[in-house]
C-alpha positions in Angstrom: 44.6 29.1 -37.6 43.2 26.7 -40.2 40.1 27.6 -42.3 37.7 25.3 -44.0 34.9 26.7 -46.2 35.3 30.1 -44.6 34.8 28.9 -41.0 37.9 28.6 -38.8 38.4 25.2 -37.1 38.9 25.3 -33.4 42.5 25.1 -32.3 41.6 25.0 -28.6 39.3 22.1 -27.4 37.4 23.2 -24.3 35.7 20.3 -22.5 33.0 20.5 -19.8 33.3 17.9 -17.0 31.2 14.8 -17.5 28.1 14.4 -15.4 28.5 11.6 -12.8 26.1 8.8 -13.1 25.8 5.1 -12.4 24.5 4.5 -15.9 26.7 3.9 -18.9 27.3 7.3 -20.6 28.0 8.2 -24.2 29.7 11.6 -24.6 28.4 13.7 -27.5 30.5 16.4 -29.1 28.4 19.6 -29.1 29.6 23.0 -30.2 28.6 25.7 -27.7 30.4 28.9 -28.7 32.6 30.5 -31.3 35.5 32.6 -30.0 38.7 34.2 -31.1 40.4 30.8 -31.1 37.5 29.0 -32.9 34.7 26.7 -31.9 34.5 25.7 -28.2 33.0 22.2 -27.6 31.3 20.7 -24.6 31.0 16.9 -24.1 27.3 16.4 -23.6 26.1 13.2 -21.9 23.5 10.8 -23.2 21.9 8.1 -21.1 21.6 4.8 -22.9 19.9 2.7 -20.3 16.2 2.8 -19.4 14.9 4.0 -16.1 14.8 1.4 -13.3 11.3 0.7 -12.1 10.1 -1.3 -9.1 6.6 -2.8 -9.2 4.4 -3.1 -6.1 1.3 -5.2 -5.9 -1.0 -6.1 -3.0 -4.2 -8.1 -2.3 -6.2 -8.1 0.8 -6.8 -11.9 1.1 -4.8 -15.0 0.3 -7.5 -16.1 -2.1 -6.9 -13.2 -4.4 -4.2 -12.9 -7.0 -1.8 -10.2 -8.1 -1.2 -11.7 -11.6 -3.4 -9.1 -13.4 -1.8 -6.2 -11.5 1.7 -7.3 -12.4 0.8 -8.1 -16.0 -0.5 -4.6 -16.7 2.4 -3.0 -14.9 5.0 -5.0 -16.9 3.2 -4.1 -20.1 3.2 -0.4 -19.1 6.9 -0.5 -18.2 7.7 -2.0 -21.6 5.7 0.7 -23.5 7.5 3.4 -21.5 10.9 1.9 -22.0 11.5 1.2 -18.3 13.5 -1.7 -17.0 11.8 -3.7 -14.3 14.4 -4.4 -11.6 12.2 -5.6 -8.8 8.7 -6.8 -7.9 7.3 -6.5 -4.4 4.1 -8.3 -3.5 2.1 -8.3 -0.2 -0.4 -11.1 0.0 -3.4 -11.1 2.4 -2.7 -7.7 3.9 -5.3 -4.9 4.2 -4.5 -1.5 2.7 -5.4 0.1 6.0 -2.2 -1.3 7.6 0.9 0.8 7.6 4.4 0.1 6.4 5.4 -1.9 9.5 2.7 -4.5 8.8 3.6 -4.9 5.1 7.0 -6.5 4.8 7.3 -6.1 1.0 6.3 -2.4 1.1 8.9 -1.9 3.8 11.5 -3.6 1.6 10.5 -1.5 -1.3 10.9 1.8 0.6 14.3 0.7 1.9 15.3 0.2 -1.7 14.0 3.7 -2.4 16.1 5.1 0.4 19.2 3.4 -1.1 18.2 4.8 -4.6 18.0 1.4 -6.2 15.0 2.5 -8.3 14.1 5.5 -10.4 10.4 4.9 -10.4 7.9 3.0 -8.2 4.9 1.7 -10.1 1.6 0.4 -8.6 -1.6 -0.7 -10.3 -3.8 1.7 -8.3 -3.6 4.1 -5.5 -5.5 1.8 -3.1 -2.8 -0.8 -3.6 -0.3 1.5 -1.8 -2.8 2.3 1.0 -6.1 3.6 2.1 -4.9 6.0 4.8 -4.3 9.6 3.6 -1.6 10.1 6.2 0.3 7.0 4.9 -0.2 7.9 1.3 1.1 11.5 1.7 4.0 10.2 3.8 4.9 7.7 1.0 4.8 10.4 -1.6 7.1 12.7 0.5 9.5 9.9 1.0 9.7 9.1 -2.7 10.2 12.7 -3.8 12.8 13.3 -1.1 15.0 10.7 -2.7 14.2 11.8 -6.2 12.1 8.7 -7.1 9.0 9.1 -9.2 5.6 7.4 -8.7 3.5 5.8 -11.5 -0.1 4.7 -10.8 -1.5 2.8 -13.8 -5.2 3.0 -13.2 -5.2 6.8 -12.4 -2.5 7.6 -14.9 -0.6 9.7 -12.3 2.9 10.9 -12.7 4.2 12.7 -9.7 7.0 14.6 -11.5 4.4 17.3 -12.0 2.6 19.5 -9.4 -0.7 18.4 -10.9 0.3 14.7 -10.3 1.1 15.4 -6.7 -2.3 17.1 -6.1 -4.2 14.4 -7.9 -2.4 11.7 -5.9 -3.6 13.3 -2.6 -7.1 13.6 -3.9 -7.2 9.9 -4.8 -6.0 9.1 -1.3 -9.0 11.1 0.1 -11.4 9.1 -2.0 -9.8 5.8 -1.1 -10.1 6.6 2.6 -13.8 7.7 2.0 -14.5 4.4 0.2 -13.1 2.4 3.1 -15.3 4.3 5.6 -18.3 3.6 3.4 -17.5 -0.1 3.3 -17.1 -0.2 7.0 -20.5 1.5 7.5 -22.2 -0.9 5.1 -20.7 -3.9 6.9 -21.8 -2.5 10.4 -25.3 -1.9 9.1 -25.5 -5.4 7.6 -24.4 -7.0 10.9 -26.9 -5.0 12.9 -29.7 -6.1 10.5 -28.6 -9.7 10.6 -28.6 -9.7 14.4 -32.2 -8.4 14.4 -33.7 -10.2 11.4 -31.3 -13.1 10.8 -29.2 -14.1 7.9 -30.4 -15.6 4.5 -30.4 -19.1 6.2 -32.9 -17.8 8.8 -30.5 -18.1 11.7 -29.6 -15.1 13.8 -25.9 -14.3 14.2 -24.2 -13.8 17.5 -24.5 -15.8 20.7 -27.6 -18.1 20.9 -30.3 -17.0 23.4 -30.4 -19.1 26.6 -33.6 -20.9 27.1 -35.7 -19.5 29.9 -36.0 -22.8 31.7 -32.2 -23.2 31.6 -31.7 -19.7 32.9 -34.2 -20.3 35.8 -32.4 -23.5 36.7 -29.1 -21.7 36.8 -30.4 -19.1 39.1 -32.0 -21.7 41.3 -28.8 -23.7 41.6 -26.8 -20.6 42.3 -29.2 -19.7 45.1 -28.4 -23.1 46.7 -24.7 -22.0 46.7 -23.3 -24.3 44.0 -20.2 -23.3 42.0 -19.9 -22.7 38.3 -18.8 -26.1 37.3 -21.5 -27.9 39.3 -24.2 -25.6 38.0 -23.1 -26.2 34.4 -23.2 -29.9 35.0 -26.6 -29.9 36.6 -28.2 -27.4 34.1 -26.7 -29.2 31.1 -25.0 -26.1 29.6 -21.5 -24.7 29.4 -19.7 -22.8 32.1 -19.6 -19.7 29.9 -23.4 -19.8 29.6 -23.6 -19.9 33.4 -21.3 -17.0 33.7 -23.2 -14.9 31.1 -26.6 -15.6 32.9 -25.2 -14.6 36.3 -23.5 -11.6 34.9 -26.7 -10.4 33.3 -28.4 -10.9 36.6 -25.9 -8.4 38.1 -23.7 -10.9 40.0 -19.9 -10.6 39.9 -18.7 -14.0 38.8 -15.4 -15.8 38.2 -14.5 -19.0 36.5 -13.7 -20.7 39.8 -16.7 -19.3 41.8 
C-alpha cells in the first residue's frame, strides 16, 4: 500500500450509485471513510441546471392585461436562478371559476401531473382562485407530485409547513374579500333601484303607465289575445304579459 505524506492512498475505489435524474449531472469525488484499505470515495451528484418554473397569470376581464404580472414573475425567476419553461395565461375568467372553466390552468396542472415543472409561480394567491376549496385542492395536487408553489406578492414558499399554513390563510381572506365585493354590489343595485343612478334614471324594467295598464286590462276583459292587446295599447307583448301576470292571470305568449 502506497503512502504519501504519512496518509495511505486508497487501493480500493468504492463508488456509490449515481442518483437518477433528468438533469445533466456532474459527479464529484468525495472521500467518505478511511478503512484498512485506505480512503473510500463516493461519487456525489451536483445539479448544474436551474429549477424549471411555470408562470401562471389571470385577469377577470378582456380589457385587463397580464403584462405586469408576467414581468414581475420573470424578474423573480431570474433572481432566484430559475428557468421559465412555460407561461399559462387565462384572459377574462373570474377567479371564482374552477379548473374546468379555466383552460390554461387545466393545461398547467396537466403539466404538473407529468412533472414537467419543478415550481409553479403566480403573481398573487387570488390569481390562482378565490375559492378556499379550489386553492387547497391545488396545493395538495402540487405537493403530491413534488412541485413547489411560489406566490410573488405574498412571498409564499410551500416547501415549508409555515408556507402551507399561510397559503390556506390567504385563501380564506381572498374568499372573504369576494363575499364583501358581492355584498357591496348587491347593496348598490338595491339603492339604484330605489333612488336611481347618477344619471337620475332608475335601473330595472320601466314602470308601465297607469293608463296603458288600464287599457290592457280593458282589452283583456273584451277577450282579445296578447298580440291584439299589444297592438291596440301601443306596447310590447312582454309588457302585456307582465301586467296580466301582476293582476294574477296565468298567461302565455299565444293567449
